[in-house]
N, C-alpha and C positions, 0 to 999 in steps of 0.2 A: 640488555638488548638481545643477547643470545637466547635468553629464556623467552622473551616476547616472540621472537621468530619461531621458536619451538612450538609455542602455543598457537601461533598463527598457522603453522603447518598442520597441527592436530585439528584445529578448527576447520581448515580447508578440506582436510581428509574427511571429517565428519559430514561437512556439507555435501561433498561428492557422494558419500554413501547414501545420504538422505535423498538427494536428487535421483540417484540410481533406483532406490527403492520406490520412490514416487512414480518414476517412469515405468518401472516394472509393474507396479500395481495398476496404473492406468492402462497398460497394454493388456494385462489380464482382464481388467474390467471391461475393456472394449471387446475382447474375445468372448467373455461371458455374455456381454450384452448382445453381440452378434448371434451367439448360439441361441439365446432366449428369444431374439427377434425373429429368427427364421426357423420356425418349427413345422413348416408345411410338409416336409418329407414324411413325418409320422402320421399325417392326416390324409395324404393322397398318393404317396409313392411307396406302398407296401407290397412286397412280392406275393403275399398270400391273400390279397384282397382285390376284388373287382369293385371299383368305385361305382356309385350310382350318381350320375350327373344329369340334372334336368335343366334345360335351357328354356326360360320363360320369356317370351317377347311378343310384341304386337304381331298379329297374323299378317298384316300388310307388309310390315318390315321384313318378316321372315320370307314371305313370298318374293319380295323385291330382291333380297339377297340371293335366293335361288334362281331368279330370272336373270340376274346380272352378276354372276360370280366373278368374272374376270376384272370387274371394277375394284374388288377387294375393299369395299366401303364399309366402315364401321356402322353398327346399329346398336341401339341401347337394349339391354336385357338384364334379367335377374338370373343368377346362376345358383342352383342348389347342389351342393356337393355333400353326399352322404348325410343328408338331412339338415345341413347348415346352409342358409341362404345369404348370398352376398348380392346386394342390390346395386343398381346404377353402374353396371359394367358395360364394356364395349365388346362386340363380337363381329368378326368378319370371316370371309373365306380366306384360305391361304394355300400356298403351294406353287411349284413351278410346272414341271412336266405333269405331275398328278392333277393339278388344277385344270390345265388346258385339256388334258385327256378326259377327265370327268365332264368338263363343260361341253365337250364335243360328243359325249356319249349319251345314253339314255338315263343315266343315274343322277341322283341329287345328293349322293353321299360325299359331300365335299369335306375336306379338312377345314378346321376352324382355328382361329386364334382368339383367345380371350384376353382382354386387357383390363385389369382390375383398376388401374389408376388413370385411365384415359379421360374420364369425366371428373374424377375426384383424385387429386394428387396424393391423398392419403389412403386411397383404396388399396386393399391387398387381401390376400387369403393366407393368414398366418405368416405374413412376410413375403409371400409370392405375389409378384406384380403382373406377370404374364404367363399364360398357360396355352400350350398348343394341344389340340385334339386331332390326332392324325388318323386318317380313315383306313390305313392299311391297304392302300390302293394296289390293285392287281395281285394281292397276296391272299390266296385262299386259306393259308394257314394262320394268318394274322400274327405271325411270330418273327418275321424277318427282322424288323426294326428292333424289337425287344431283345431278341437273342444277340443281335449285333452290338447293341449298347452294353449288354452284360459281358460279352466277350472282351470288348475294348476296355471296359471298366476293370475286369480281372487283369488286363495287361498293365494297368496302372495309369491309363489315360484319363484326363478330366472329361467325363461324359455327363450329359444331362441325365437327371433321374427320370424314371418313367413308371407308369402303372396302367394296367388295363382298366377300362371304364365303359360301363353300359350307358349310352347316351339316349335320353329322351328329349323331345322338343314339344313343349306345351303338353306334356303327358303322353305324346305319341312315341312309340319305339323307333329309334333311329339307327341302332346297331352298336356293335362292339368297336370301340376306338382305343387308341393308345394315347394316354395323357402324357405329355412330355414337357419337362421344364424348359423354359425359353432361355436362350443365351443372351443375357442382358446384365445390367448392373448388379442385380440380385445374385445371379450365378457367379459373377466375379467376386462378390463379397464373401460367398460361402466356399469358394474353391481356391482363392489366391490370397496371399498375405497383403498385397497392395492392389486395390480395385480401382485405381485412378489412371491406369494406363490406357493405351489406344487399343480398341477392339475393331478388327476388320472382318468383314464378311465378303470374301471374293466371289464374284459372279462372272464367269466367262462369257455368258450370254449377253451381259450388259456392256462389255467393252474389254479393254486391254488391262493387263496386270494381274489377272486372276491366276495365270500360270507362273507368276513370280519371276518372269524373265525381265531382266534389267533393260530399260530403254530410255535412259536419260534421268536427270535429276529433277525434272519438273513433275511434282506429284499430281498436278491437275491432268496430266496426260494419261494417268492410269485410271481410266474410267471404270474399270472392272473391280477396283478395290473400294468397297463401300465401307466408309468409316462409321461406326455405330456409337462411339463415345468421343468426347473432346472434339466435336465437329468444328467448333469455333476457335480452338486454340492450337490444335496439332498442326505441325508443318510437314509431317510425313517423312522426316529425315531418317527415322529409325527403320521404317519399312523399306526405304530406298537403300539403306545400308545393308539390310538383309539380302535384298535382291542382288546387290553388287557382290556380296560374299558368296551367294549361290552361283554367280556367274564365274568368278575367278577361283572359288574354292579356298579362299584364305580367311582365317579367323572365324570360320563358320560356327565353331563350338561356342564362341563368345557371344553370338547373336541369336542362336537357335538352340532349343532343346532338341538336339539331334536324335537322342534316344526315343523321345516321344514321337517325333516326326517319322522315324523309321518304323516304329511300332504301328503308327497310323497307316502307313503305306502297306506294310506287311499284312495287317488285318484286312484292309480293303481288297488286296489281291486274294487272300485266302477266302474271303467272303464273296468274291466275284462281284464287288460293288463298283461298277463303273459310272454310276451317277454321282461322281465325286471328283476330287482333284485328279484322279487317274484317267478320267474320261475326257471327251472333247468339250464337255460343258465346264470343266474346271470350277466346280462350285461344291456346295454342301459341306463346307468346313469353315471354321473361324480361325483367326490368328490373334492371339492376345499378347500385348507387349508390356513387360514390366522393366522399367529402367533400361530399355534397349534390348531386352532379351525376350524372344518370342516363343510361345507355346502353341501347338496345334490342338484345336478342339474339334472333335468329330461332330457331325450334324446330319440329320435327315438320311437315315439308313433304310428307308422303306423299299428301295429297289435293290437291296443286297441279294445274294444268292442267285445271281444271273438275271435279276428282274429288269435290268437295263442293257440287255445284249451281253456279248462276251460269253457265249456258251449256249444260251437258249433264246437269245433275242431274235435271231433270223427266223427260226422256225415259228416263233410266236407271231412275227410279222407276216410270214407266209400264210398263216392260217387266219389272218385278221378278217378276211371276207368270207370265211367258211360259216355255215349255219351255226348259230350259238343258241343253246337252250336258255330260256328265261330263268330268272331267279326264283327260288322257292319263298313262299310266304309262311310265316309262323304266327299263329294267333291263339287265343284262349277263349273258352266258353265256360260259363259257370252254370251249373245245373243243381237241382235239389237231389237229396238222397233217393227219393222215390222215382224221380225222373231217370236217374242212373239205373235203378233196378228194373224199371218197366219200359224204358226207351222213350224218346221224345224227338220232336222236330224243332229246331232252333234256326233263326235267321241271324247270321253274323255279318258284320260290316268290316272291311279292311281296305287299306290303301295299297294299290299296286300299280305297276307300269303296264299300260295298255297301248296297243297299236294306235298310232295317231290317225284319227278318222279323216283328217284333211289331206295328208300326203300318203296315207295307207302304208306307213312304215318306211317310206323311201328317205325321208328327211329333207327332200328337195321341194321347192315351190313347184306348182303344177306346170309352169312354163320353163322349168330348168332341168337339165340333166346333169348327172355327176360327171366330173372330169378327172383325168389322170392327174395325180398330185405332181406338180412340177419339182417339188423338193426331193422326192425319192424316185421319180419316174415310174410310179406305180408299183415299186417293189415293197413298199411298206417299211423299209429300214434304210438306214444311212450308215455307211462305213467310213470311219475317219481315222487318221493318224494324228496323235496329239503329242507335241513336244512338251515335256515337263522338265523340271530341274533334275529329275532322276532318270531321264531317258525318254525314248519315244514309245508310246503305248498305242496299239491299234485296238479299236473296239467297234462293235456293231450295235447300234441302238435303234429303237423304234422311232420312226419318223414323227417328230413333234407336231408337224403341220397337219398330217392326216390321221394321226393316232394309230398308224400301222395298217390302215385300211387300203392305202394305195390310191384312194380316190378322195376328192374334195367336192363339196357342194358350194358353188359360188353364191347362189341365192337360196338360203335355207328356208324351210317351211316356217311360216310365221307363228304357227300354233305350237309346234314342238321344238322350235329353235334348231332344227336340223338333226335332232336325235332319233326321230322316227317313232318315238313313244312319248306318251304323256302320263302324268300321275293322275289317277282317278280313284274313286271309291266304288268298290264292288259290294253287292249284297248277295249272299249265298245261303240257300236253304240247306241246312245240315241235318241229315238223318242220323241221330245218335242211337245206336242199338241197345236193346235191353241187356244189362249185365256189364256195361262199361264201368270202369273203376276210376277212382281219382288218380290223376297223373298220366292216364293213358292217352294216346294220340291217334287221331283219325286223319287219314290222308285222302285228299280229293285231287285226283290227277288232272293236270292241264288247266287248272284255274289260277295259277300263280302269275308271275310277270310274263308278259309277251316275249317271245324270242326275238333274236336279231338275225337278219339275213336269211329269213325263212326258217329259222330254228323253232323248235317246239316250245310251248309255254311251260313254265315251271309248275310245281305242285303247291297245294295249300296244306299245311299241317296244323291241325287244331288240337290243342291240349285241353283235356277236360279237367275242370276244377269242381269236385263234388262237395256240396255243403254237408255239414253234420246233421244228425237227426236226434230229436230229444229222447227217443226211446231205444232206437236200434244202433248197434255198432256192426261193422262189417269187416270180415277178414276173407278176402278172396270172394268166393261164391257163397260163403256161409254167413248167417246173420245171428247175432247174439242180443239177448235182452234179459233184464232182471225184472221179476215180478214179486211184489210183497204179498204174503199170505198171513192169515191170522193163526193164532196158536191153536184154535179149535180145528181149523182146516188142516193143519199139519198133523194133529193127533188123530182126527177122525177120518181124514181123507175127504176130498171134495172135488167137485167139477168147477174148474176155474176158466175164465175167459183170457185167451192169449192173443194179443195183436200180432198180425203178420203183414207182410207187404201186399198180400192178397185180400186182407180183411180179417176180422176176428174169427177165431176158431175155438171150440170147446176142447178142454183137455182134463182128464181125471187124474188127480194125483192120489197115490195110494195112502192108506192109513199109516201113520207113524213116519211121515216124510220129515227128514231133518233139514234144518236151515242150510242153504248152500247147495242143495241137491240140484244137479243139472239134468234136464230132460231133453231128448232129441226129437224134433219133428221132421221127419224125412220129407225131402222134396219141397220144403217151405222156404228155401233160401233163394238165391239169385240165379237167374238163368246164366249158364256158361256161354261165353261168346263163341259163335260159330259151332255150337254143339246143341243137340236137342236133349239137354239134361239140366238139372237144377241142383243147387247145393241144399244144405239143410239149415234149419233154425234151431239154435240151442237156447233153452229157457232155464234160467237159474232162479229157484224160488228162495226167498229169504223170509224167515219167520219174523214178523214184527211183534216185539214185546209190548204189550199194552201199557199205557201210562195213565196217570190221574184216575186211579180206581177209587170207587166209593168204599166206605167202610164195609158195607154188606158184600160187595164184590170181593174184597180182600178176605173176608171171613169164609166165603164160599170157596175161594181159591185155596185157602189154607186147609179147609176140610178136605178138599179134593186131593191136595198134596199128601195129607196125612193118611189118606186111604190107599196110597200107593206103597208098594214094597220094591225091593231091589230088582225083582224080575221085570218090573215095568221100565227099568233104566239099565239096559244091558251094558252100555258104555260106562256108566257110573259104577256098576257092579264090577266090571272087569278092571277098572282103574284102581279101586280100593283093594281088590285081590292082589294086584301087582304091588301095591304100596305095602301091604302086610308082609308079602314075601321079602321085600327089600329090608324091612325092619327086623326080620328074624335073622338076617345074615350078620 
């Protein structure tokens, strides 16, 4: 009996070992499976690559999205990322302050959200299900958000991955955007051990609770806490417990990753990012709960570095009604080699923002005048004091109602929707001067986007693409070409025909010309830009050795060769003299 118990103990121990190994194997298997499932980072979030993303969709749907951006309605599209197309995806405009500001301006460069699984539950891009394309609103450097995410990532915070992307829509250039990983189930799978917890997105503009100030145990009263996962099963007890702990300061470390929270706050202060939990809007961050333990996830950093008041906001608002120069337009024109050498006129077409012909740029209906904004009383900015769990923070932000202009239009122009400008197509005759080279740019002043508030129009910059030529090559203002000659022409000398950009010319090559000899034709190159001078043309002659000789031709050639002596081959004679000297040593 004692022996049986002993074997039972051994058997039980063995079973426990097997169970442990199987569990460990399954865990590793799941990790490997997750790693292989989510490979999107190597395809779209590389620091040394600017992605090429083309949005292909019905033109009417695209125009509807531009005309009604605040509805944030999804439309069907095909998305091509770096040459790979994902079909049947959904796209819509996105944003908070940036969305309303762009909608009330003259621009159509909205931020977009791409949903790969909106129409197809299995749709994804290497595991990625949602992708944000941020327009770098009010950021001339296009680096605020990128740098902010990189800094917070270096601090050890769980931040979304991002990568610069050149966006085209139905083949039309739309500008440089920042592609950002969405905070969703996929993000949780790749950043946390347990992806089944509650994910909250606080929005102070939507209601209470975004400031994490405790106000009772009824989760339904916290209208500013938007639950993004487990919407049907979560009772909100964990988030309420966190707010209680923030209120009384007890057991906070058991409910919140305090280190990551403090890093998040410190980084936002250092980056002067007040369009966050630190500002009066108390938004642009997520809270993720794992077994009652919360982690702060940064989000939407495009107004960092003082872009949302707190240092530069007031001055920006004060100048909102000042004349603003229109944007510059960048375009390309393709011309032939000869057109670049001799000059040509080309007509180019491009889309730009033009002054609205109906309201003449005012943005208001003909029977309506602009009114002082009641939100900011015409100042263009709003100053607020915001109570947070970490103290009271004062900030000055651009007025969200008037976009910093201090004025509003109650009845906007029906044609331009109140922006004062409309998108139109311009045709421009371009005088391309003789001597222009590939990659050079021509500037046409005052033909770009119309200005605002009486500001001047921007410029048009046209980059020249020069096609290659079957005979000529060009280096600066000089032209190079190769011409084949016969053996007899090289030996006896001859007058040959040389093509140039001005037409054929005659050139006499001397007797005994060697293959590879280069001749210079002065003044036969390309005209120098802004100078009354021309480059040269360099002609390299190459002796073509005859092939497929007849028997008689071979005999005649051999007789000719036998008639020669060393003095007829100075290089050959010199070579063998040197060889003899080397052999004597």
